[in-house]
C-alpha positions as CSV (number, residue, x, y, z in Angstrom):
1,M,0.0,0.0,0.0
2,N,1.4,3.4,-1.0
3,M,1.4,5.9,1.9
4,D,2.3,9.0,-0.2
5,I,-0.8,10.7,1.1
6,F,1.1,11.2,4.4
7,S,4.3,12.6,2.9
8,H,3.2,16.3,2.8
9,L,2.3,16.2,6.5
10,R,5.6,15.0,8.0
11,H,6.9,18.5,8.4
12,S,4.0,19.6,10.5
13,S,3.8,16.7,13.0
14,E,5.7,18.7,15.6
15,S,3.0,21.4,15.5
16,A,0.3,18.8,16.3
17,Q,2.4,17.5,19.2
18,A,3.0,21.0,20.5
19,T,-0.8,21.8,20.8
20,A,-1.1,20.1,24.2
21,A,1.1,18.6,26.8
22,T,-0.9,15.4,26.5
23,P,-1.8,14.3,23.0
24,E,-5.4,14.5,22.0
25,Q,-7.0,11.0,21.8
26,I,-9.2,10.5,18.7
27,L,-11.9,7.9,18.4
28,L,-12.0,6.7,14.8
29,V,-15.4,4.9,14.0
30,D,-15.5,3.2,10.6
31,D,-16.4,-0.2,9.4
32,D,-13.8,-0.1,6.6
33,D,-10.6,-1.6,8.2
34,L,-8.4,-0.1,5.5
35,H,-9.9,3.4,5.8
36,R,-9.7,3.3,9.6
37,S,-6.1,2.1,9.4
38,C,-5.1,4.9,7.0
39,L,-6.8,7.5,9.3
40,R,-5.0,6.1,12.3
41,E,-1.6,6.2,10.6
42,F,-2.4,9.7,9.3
43,F,-3.2,11.1,12.7
44,E,-0.6,9.2,14.7
45,R,2.1,10.6,12.4
46,R,0.9,14.0,13.5
47,G,1.2,13.2,17.2
48,Y,-2.3,12.2,18.0
49,V,-3.3,9.0,19.8
50,C,-6.0,7.0,18.1
51,V,-8.6,4.4,19.4
52,E,-10.6,2.5,16.8
53,A,-14.1,1.1,16.7
54,E,-15.7,-0.7,13.7
55,N,-19.2,0.6,14.3
56,G,-21.3,2.9,16.5
57,V,-22.1,0.2,19.1
58,R,-18.4,-0.4,19.6
59,G,-17.8,3.3,19.6
60,L,-20.2,3.8,22.5
61,E,-18.3,1.1,24.4
62,V,-15.0,2.8,23.8
63,L,-16.4,6.1,25.0
64,R,-17.2,4.5,28.4
65,Q,-13.7,3.1,28.7
66,E,-11.3,5.7,27.2
67,S,-10.5,9.3,27.6
68,I,-11.6,10.7,24.2
69,S,-11.1,14.3,23.0
70,I,-12.3,14.1,19.4
71,I,-14.6,11.7,17.4
72,I,-14.3,11.1,13.7
73,T,-17.0,8.8,12.4
74,D,-18.2,7.3,9.2
75,N,-21.9,7.4,8.6
76,N,-22.7,4.2,6.7
77,M,-21.9,1.3,9.0
78,P,-23.6,-1.9,10.1
79,E,-25.2,-2.4,13.6
80,M,-25.3,1.4,14.2
81,D,-24.7,4.1,11.6
82,G,-22.7,7.2,12.3
83,L,-25.7,9.6,12.7
84,T,-27.4,7.2,15.2
85,F,-24.1,6.9,17.0
86,I,-23.8,10.7,17.3
87,E,-27.3,10.9,18.6
88,Q,-26.5,8.3,21.2
89,V,-23.4,10.2,22.2
90,K,-25.4,13.4,22.7
91,L,-28.1,11.5,24.6
92,N,-25.6,9.8,26.9
93,Y,-23.5,12.9,27.4
94,P,-25.9,15.8,27.1
95,N,-23.8,18.4,28.9
96,E,-20.5,17.6,27.3
97,I,-18.9,19.4,24.4
98,L,-17.2,16.7,22.3
99,P,-15.9,17.7,18.9
100,I,-17.4,15.3,16.3
101,F,-16.6,15.1,12.6
102,L,-18.8,13.0,10.2
103,M,-17.5,11.3,7.0
104,T,-20.1,10.3,4.5
105,A,-20.5,9.4,0.8
106,E,-24.0,10.9,1.0
107,A,-23.7,14.5,2.1
108,S,-27.3,15.3,1.2
109,K,-29.1,18.2,2.9
110,P,-31.0,15.9,5.3
111,V,-27.8,14.1,6.4
112,R,-26.0,17.4,7.0
113,L,-28.9,18.9,8.9
114,R,-29.3,15.9,11.1
115,A,-25.5,15.9,11.8
116,F,-25.4,19.6,12.6
117,K,-28.6,19.4,14.8
118,N,-26.6,16.9,16.9
119,G,-23.5,19.0,17.3
120,V,-21.3,17.8,14.5
121,Y,-18.5,20.3,13.9
122,R,-18.1,19.4,10.2
123,V,-19.3,16.9,7.6
124,F,-16.7,15.6,5.2
125,E,-17.8,14.1,1.9
126,K,-16.1,11.0,0.6
127,P,-13.8,10.6,-1.1
128,L,-12.1,12.1,1.9
129,D,-9.6,15.0,1.6
130,F,-7.2,13.9,4.4
131,Q,-5.5,17.3,4.5
132,E,-8.8,19.1,5.0
133,L,-9.8,16.8,7.8
134,C,-6.4,17.1,9.4
135,Y,-6.6,20.9,9.4
136,A,-10.0,20.8,11.0
137,V,-8.8,18.4,13.7
138,D,-5.7,20.4,14.3
139,W,-7.8,23.6,14.8
140,V,-10.0,21.9,17.3
141,A,-7.0,20.4,19.2
142,K,-5.3,23.8,19.3
143,F,-8.2,26.2,20.0
144,D,-11.2,24.3,21.4
145,L,-10.3,24.1,25.0
146,H,-12.3,21.0,26.1
147,P,-11.1,18.3,28.5
148,P,-11.5,14.7,27.3
149,L,-14.8,13.0,28.0
150,A,-13.5,10.4,30.5
151,T,-11.6,13.0,32.4
152,K,-14.7,15.0,32.9
153,L,-16.7,12.0,33.9
154,S,-14.1,10.8,36.5
155,A,-13.9,14.3,38.0
156,S,-17.6,14.4,38.8
């Protein structure tokens, strides 16, 4: 597998690592193993820590176990799709501000509206522009001062 998509980002991995003393932990929710693996490598090269889930059901389990700062989820998945997963996150953690990004092959108006209604920061249409997603995540990691979800839950 050719990883040339990562080559243009090597120079800026130090900037992602410098955004916080503790690296942001990203939850990647996608049923496509190869896509999830590419995303993981992409973000880990930039200094982030990634946790993976193959669908929304597993993503909810991870949220109960891990200290997650940012969620990136696909929409079309078995067992629980991305929009339902996002709705469950908002239902289970109604007072939390957790940056969520949605990836979808179908960025129709109803999909985007449902996503934004549930607090999604941005919807990315597939095929995915990795650099655009990276800039959005870097911005959130640098400027959106939110403690990770598990940290907030353990403090209460």
